[in-house]
C-alpha positions in Angstrom: -12.2 -31.4 0.7 -15.0 -29.1 -0.6 -17.1 -29.9 2.4 -14.2 -29.0 4.8 -13.7 -25.6 3.0 -17.5 -24.8 3.2 -17.5 -25.7 6.9 -14.5 -23.4 7.5 -16.2 -20.6 5.6 -19.3 -20.9 7.7 -17.2 -20.9 10.9 -15.4 -17.8 9.6 -18.6 -15.8 9.1 -19.6 -16.7 12.6 -16.3 -15.4 14.1 -14.6 -13.0 11.7 -13.1 -10.9 14.4 -9.4 -11.8 13.8 -9.7 -11.1 10.1 -11.4 -7.7 10.6 -9.0 -6.6 13.3 -5.9 -7.5 11.3 -7.2 -5.9 8.2 -8.3 -2.7 9.9 -5.0 -2.5 11.9 -2.9 -3.0 8.8 -4.8 -0.2 7.0 -4.5 2.2 10.0 -0.7 1.5 10.4 0.0 1.8 6.7 -2.0 5.1 6.4 -0.5 6.6 9.6 3.1 5.8 8.8 3.1 6.0 5.0 0.4 8.4 4.0 0.1 10.9 6.8 1.9 14.0 5.7 1.9 12.9 2.1 -1.2 14.9 1.2 -1.3 18.5 -0.2 -0.6 21.4 2.1 -3.8 23.4 2.6 -3.6 27.1 1.9 -6.6 29.4 2.6 -7.3 32.1 0.0 -9.7 35.0 0.1 -10.6 37.7 -2.4 -13.0 40.6 -3.2 -13.2 39.5 -6.8 -16.5 37.9 -7.9 -15.3 35.4 -10.5 -12.4 33.4 -9.2 -13.6 29.8 -10.0 -11.3 29.4 -13.0 -8.3 30.9 -11.1 -8.9 28.4 -8.2 -9.3 25.6 -10.6 -5.8 26.3 -12.1 -4.3 26.8 -8.7 -5.5 23.4 -7.4 -3.8 21.6 -10.3 -0.7 21.9 -8.0 0.6 18.6 -6.7 1.8 20.1 -3.5 -0.8 22.6 -2.4 -4.6 22.8 -2.0 -6.0 26.3 -2.2 -9.2 26.5 -0.2 -11.6 29.5 -0.4 -12.0 31.3 2.9 -12.9 34.6 4.5 -10.2 37.2 5.3 -10.8 36.8 9.1 -10.7 33.0 9.1 -7.6 32.9 6.8 -5.7 35.3 9.1 -6.7 33.5 12.2 -5.5 30.2 10.7 -2.1 31.7 10.0 -1.9 33.4 13.4 -2.8 30.2 15.3 -0.3 28.1 13.2 -3.0 26.0 11.5 -1.9 27.2 8.1 1.6 28.0 6.8 0.2 30.9 4.8 -2.9 32.7 3.5 -3.3 34.3 0.1 -5.3 37.3 -1.0 -6.2 37.0 -4.7 -6.1 40.4 -6.6 -7.0 41.2 -10.1 -3.4 41.6 -11.3 -1.5 39.9 -8.6 -1.7 38.4 -5.1 -0.5 38.9 -1.5 0.9 36.2 0.7 0.4 36.5 4.4 2.5 34.4 6.8 3.6 34.7 10.4 7.2 33.5 10.1 9.8 32.4 7.6 8.3 29.2 6.2 10.1 26.9 3.7 6.7 26.5 1.9 6.5 30.2 1.1 8.7 30.2 -2.0 6.9 27.2 -3.6 3.5 28.8 -2.9 4.8 32.0 -4.5 6.0 30.1 -7.6 2.7 28.3 -8.0 0.8 31.6 -7.9 3.2 33.4 -10.2 2.9 30.7 -12.8 -0.9 30.7 -12.8 -1.1 34.5 -12.8 1.4 34.7 -15.6 -0.6 32.4 -17.8 -3.9 34.1 -17.0 -2.4 37.6 -17.8 -0.9 36.2 -21.0 -4.3 34.8 -22.1 -6.0 38.1 -21.3 -3.4 40.0 -23.3 -4.0 37.7 -26.3 -7.7 38.1 -26.1 -7.5 41.9 -25.8 -5.6 42.2 -29.1 -8.2 40.2 -31.2 -11.6 41.2 -32.7 -13.0 37.7 -32.1 -12.3 36.9 -28.4 -14.8 34.0 -28.2 -13.2 32.2 -31.1 -9.7 32.8 -29.8 -10.6 31.7 -26.3 -12.0 28.4 -27.7 -8.8 27.9 -29.6 -6.8 28.5 -26.5 -8.8 26.0 -24.5 -8.5 23.4 -27.3 -4.7 23.9 -27.4 -4.6 23.5 -23.6 -6.6 20.3 -23.7 -5.0 18.8 -26.8 -1.4 20.2 -27.2 0.5 19.7 -30.4 3.4 18.1 -28.4 4.1 17.0 -24.9 7.2 17.7 -22.9 8.6 14.6 -21.0 10.9 15.1 -18.1 13.5 12.4 -17.3 16.8 12.2 -15.5 20.0 10.1 -15.8 20.4 7.3 -13.3 22.2 4.1 -12.8 20.5 1.0 -14.3 21.0 -0.8 -11.0 19.4 2.1 -9.0 16.3 1.1 -7.1 13.3 3.4 -6.9 11.9 3.9 -3.4 8.3 4.9 -2.7 7.6 5.3 1.0 3.9 5.1 0.7 3.9 1.8 -1.3 6.7 0.4 0.8 4.7 1.0 4.0 1.5 -0.5 2.6 3.3 -3.6 1.3 5.3 -4.0 4.5 2.3 -3.8 7.0 0.1 -5.9 4.7 2.7 -8.7 4.5 3.3 -8.5 8.2 -0.2 -8.6 9.5 -1.3 -11.4 7.1 1.1 -13.7 9.0 -1.1 -13.5 12.1 -4.3 -13.9 10.0 -3.0 -17.1 8.3 -1.5 -18.3 11.6 -4.8 -18.0 13.3 -6.4 -20.1 10.6 -3.8 -22.8 10.8 -4.3 -22.9 14.6 -7.6 -25.0 14.4 -5.5 -27.8 12.7 -3.6 -28.2 16.0 -6.8 -28.1 18.1 -8.6 -30.6 15.9 -5.7 -33.1 15.9 -5.2 -32.7 19.7 -9.0 -33.3 20.3 -8.9 -36.4 18.0 -11.4 -34.9 15.6 -9.3 -35.9 12.6 -9.2 -39.5 13.9 -13.0 -39.6 13.7 -13.0 -37.9 10.2 -10.6 -40.5 8.9 -13.2 -43.2 9.7 -15.5 -41.5 7.3 -15.0 -41.1 3.5 -12.6 -38.2 4.0 -9.0 -38.8 3.2 -6.2 -37.3 5.3 -4.8 -35.4 2.3 -8.2 -33.8 1.8 -8.3 -32.6 5.4 -4.8 -31.0 5.1 -5.7 -29.5 1.7 -9.0 -28.2 2.8 -7.6 -26.5 5.9 -4.5 -25.1 4.2 -6.4 -23.9 1.1 -8.9 -22.1 3.4 -6.0 -20.4 5.2 -4.6 -19.3 1.8 -8.0 -17.8 0.8 -8.4 -15.8 4.0 -4.8 -14.5 3.8 -5.1 -13.6 0.2 -8.5 -11.9 0.7 -7.1 -9.8 3.5 -4.2 -8.4 1.4 -6.6 -7.9 -1.6 -9.0 -5.9 0.6 -6.1 -3.7 1.9 -4.7 -3.0 -1.6 -8.1 -2.2 -3.0 -8.8 0.2 -0.2 -5.6 2.1 -0.9 -5.9 1.9 -4.6 -9.6 2.9 -5.1 -10.4 4.8 -1.9 -7.1 6.5 -0.9 -6.0 6.9 -4.5 -2.5 5.5 -4.1 -0.6 5.1 -7.3 0.5 1.5 -8.0 2.5 2.6 -11.1 0.2 0.7 -13.4 1.1 -2.6 -11.7 -2.0 -3.1 -9.5 -3.2 -6.3 -11.3 0.4 -7.7 -11.3 0.6 -7.3 -7.5 -2.4 -9.5 -7.1 -0.7 -12.2 -9.2 2.7 -12.1 -7.5 1.0 -12.2 -4.1 0.0 -15.8 -4.6 3.5 -17.4 -4.0 4.0 -15.3 -0.9 0.7 -16.3 0.7 1.4 -19.9 0.0 4.9 -19.6 1.6 3.4 -18.0 4.7 0.9 -20.9 5.0 3.8 -23.2 4.8 5.7 -21.2 7.5 2.7 -21.5 9.9 2.5 -25.2 9.1 6.2 -25.7 10.0 5.7 -23.7 13.2 2.7 -25.9 14.1 4.7 -29.0 13.7 7.6 -27.8 15.8 5.3 -26.5 18.5 3.4 -29.7 19.0 0.6 -28.0 21.0 -1.8 -25.2 20.2 -0.6 -22.9 23.0 3.1 -23.3 22.1 2.2 -22.7 18.4 0.6 -19.3 19.1 3.6 -18.3 21.3 6.0 -19.3 18.5 3.9 -17.4 15.9 3.9 -14.2 18.0 7.7 -14.4 18.6 8.7 -15.1 15.0 6.3 -12.8 13.1 8.0 -9.5 14.0 11.6 -10.8 13.2 10.4 -12.1 9.9 9.0 -8.7 9.0 12.1 -6.8 10.2 14.6 -9.1 8.5 12.5 -9.1 5.3 12.5 -5.3 4.9 8.9 -4.7 5.7 9.6 -1.8 8.0 12.6 -0.3 6.2 14.3 -1.0 2.8 17.1 -3.5 3.0 19.3 -1.1 0.9 20.2 0.8 4.1 21.2 -2.4 6.0 25.0 -2.9 6.1 25.2 -6.0 8.3 26.2 -9.1 6.3 24.5 -11.3 8.9 21.2 -9.4 8.6 21.4 -9.5 4.8 22.1 -13.3 4.8 19.1 -13.9 7.1 17.0 -11.8 4.8 17.7 -14.2 2.0 15.9 -17.0 3.9 13.0 -14.9 4.8 9.8 -15.1 2.8 8.9 -11.4 3.6 12.0 -10.3 1.7 10.9 -12.0 -1.5 7.4 -10.8 -1.0 8.6 -7.2 -0.9 10.8 -7.7 -3.9 7.8 -9.0 -5.9 5.5 -6.1 -4.9 8.1 -3.4 -5.4 9.2 -5.0 -8.6 5.6 -5.2 -10.0 5.0 -1.5 -9.2 7.8 1.1 -8.8 10.4 -0.9 -10.8 8.0 -2.0 -13.5 9.4 -5.5 -13.9 7.9 -8.0 -16.2 6.6 -11.4 -15.0 9.8 -12.9 -16.4 12.0 -10.7 -14.3 9.8 -11.6 -11.2 10.1 -15.3 -11.9 13.1 -15.8 -9.6 11.6 -14.5 -6.3 8.4 -16.3 -7.1 10.2 -19.6 -7.7 12.2 -19.1 -4.4 8.9 -18.6 -2.5 7.3 -21.7 -4.0 10.4 -23.7 -3.3 10.4 -22.5 0.4 6.7 -23.5 0.5 7.3 -27.0 -0.7 10.2 -27.6 1.6 8.5 -26.2 4.8 5.1 -27.8 4.0 6.7 -31.2 3.5 8.8 -31.0 6.7 5.8 -29.7 8.7 3.3 -32.3 7.6 5.9 -35.1 8.0 6.7 -34.0 11.6 3.1 -33.7 12.6 2.3 -37.2 11.2 5.2 -38.7 13.0 4.1 -37.2 16.3 0.6 -38.6 15.9 1.7 -42.2 15.1 
């Protein structure tokens, strides 16, 4: 079995095109659909003041806006040409917002600026009334960095209410969708090798049939898992997407899903009978699996009882449950045990049926 896996790895490095294309495509789709428009709104600022670094630093702590230093001419041109919603002139005791039309972003920008200026003027007022400004300034910075107490914001909600994060949902959905094609393309050689009687020759050697199945299927699992791992790491460590502290947990709960998809591809291969039919079946069934499983949109908005019933027999549905549960919902492994068990049960049933049908066809 080890020899088969090593041979498959060598062949993979010779022709990694499918893996690369599916990985890059998944990242592009997830970023375009989920992350585009999710960044901060850029606001050009200009000023005649000499020391504005500290002011810009506080302004850029905003979660919604990014204040970028510019010249007066460039800032006005950006607003005039519609490339910026507004421009801001920073003054010593206030600010001026320049905009071309009534924008919904103007009030939030105004609030951000007012809060920062209010704090700055408050600190200046405190420092002006003391004989030891350096000491007081140090104490103010210390109080800001290490406050005596923290204010925590929370809201009332139903215990059964589900949290929805569009960015994570998109990343999870496209990752689970495209990995079907990657795994399917690695199950495809099993069909070719059996059709070309390569397995018959291997059986005459010291290799057992179960080792050939295990080697091929385990390699398909490794490639599929590696693809999703690479996608998640890209968004976590490069794009800076928040996984709500459950990044490691997502890598664990992914295992049953990838095993289930390997089993799905094996079942399709057994029903197809020939390599060409298999690839046709895979192409036809992959998209409905993703749609029914909630990869493109949350199943909470679906009202059709038929669609919801079909979702219950779709591996993608349980994969999305696991990933959302491990991140935005903060579920423990015990709470995620049910969908994990269902996926493993699906894998055992489909794998058993698939291998049984293939063996009967070749006897």
